[in-house]
N, C-alpha and C positions, 0 to 999 in steps of 0.2 A: 520581482523575486517570487519564487515558488516556495511555499511553506508546506512541509509534510509532517503531520503529527501521527505517530503510530499509537495504536491503542493496545494496552496489555491488561490482563486480569491475572493477578497472582503471578506476575512475571511472564505470562504466556501471551505472545502476540496473537491478536485475532482480527485486526483491521487497521485502517488508516484513513486520514483525510488529507487531500491535496488541494491547495488553493493558490491562486495567483499565476502570473506568467513569469517565467524565469528572466526574460529580458536580455538574454545573451545575444540574440540577433533578432532580425525582423521576423514577424509572424510567418510561419511556413519555412523558415530557414534556421530556426533555433534548435541546435542539436541537443541542448539541455532539456528543453521541453519535449522534444521528440523522444529522447531516452526515457524520460519519466512516463510518457504516454505508453510507450512500447512495454516497459516493465509492468506498468499497471495492468495492461491488457493481458500480459503473460500470466500474472497472478490470477486474474479472473478466469481466463480460459483454462488454465491448468487445474484450478479448483473444480470448475464445472465439468470439464470434459474428461480429464484424466482421473480425477478422484471422485467425480459424481456427487459433489456436495453443493448445497445451495449457497449462493453468494448473493448477499443483498448489497446493491450499490445504487447510489443516487447521483445523477449528474445535473448540475445547475445549467440549464440551457443558455443563460445569459453570460455566466462567468466561466463556465466549463469546470468549476470546482467539482470534485468527486469525493464521495465518502464510500468506503468499502468495508463491510463487516462480514465475517465468516464464523458463525457460531460453532461450526464443527471443529474449529481450531481449539476449542475449550473442552476439557474432559467431560464435563457434565452434559454437553450437547453432542459429543462425538458418537458415531455409530460403531467405531472401532478405534483401538489404540493406534493402529497403523495410519488411519486417515487423520486422526488428531495430530500425531507427530508430523506427518507429511505437510499438512496444511499450515500448522503453526510454524513449522520450520521454513516453509516457503515464504511466509510473510516476514519472519525474522531475517531470512536471507536478503529480502528486499531492503530491509532496514540497514543491514551491514553494507549492502551495495551502495546505498545512498550515502552512507557515512564515508565510503571511499570517494565517491564523486564530490562530496563536500570539501575534501582536501584540495581539489583543483578548481572548484567552482563555488567557493563560499560566498561570493558576491551575488550569486544567482539562485542559490537554494539554501533553505534552512530546514534542518531535520531534528525532530524531537520525538521522545517516547514518553507516554504518560500512562499511569494506572487509571483505568476508567471502567466503571461498571457497565455491563452489557445490558441493552434493553430488550 
């Protein structure tokens, strides 16, 4: 099972942590893991390339767990309101997309959101 925990500060989404393998199918054929990986890279690439903001991400080479944080999603770190809303909205959109996936694949993914101070 893949567990995804989204991070919020004062209700604003700014990051997430993904761990585990969904186990829907064999490695390399798992559509659930493939979807999660594709959406994660979409978030990172859109933030960096389209919005030009720094994305901090760490990937555990052994487990492939990933933690993604984007400070610019929070008002106190944003260079503009437009970027702040775009980045936080993109991460929040990912949360709601996973909530939709959860309806059909609840045996393979777990999704949570928690208030967490940013470092």
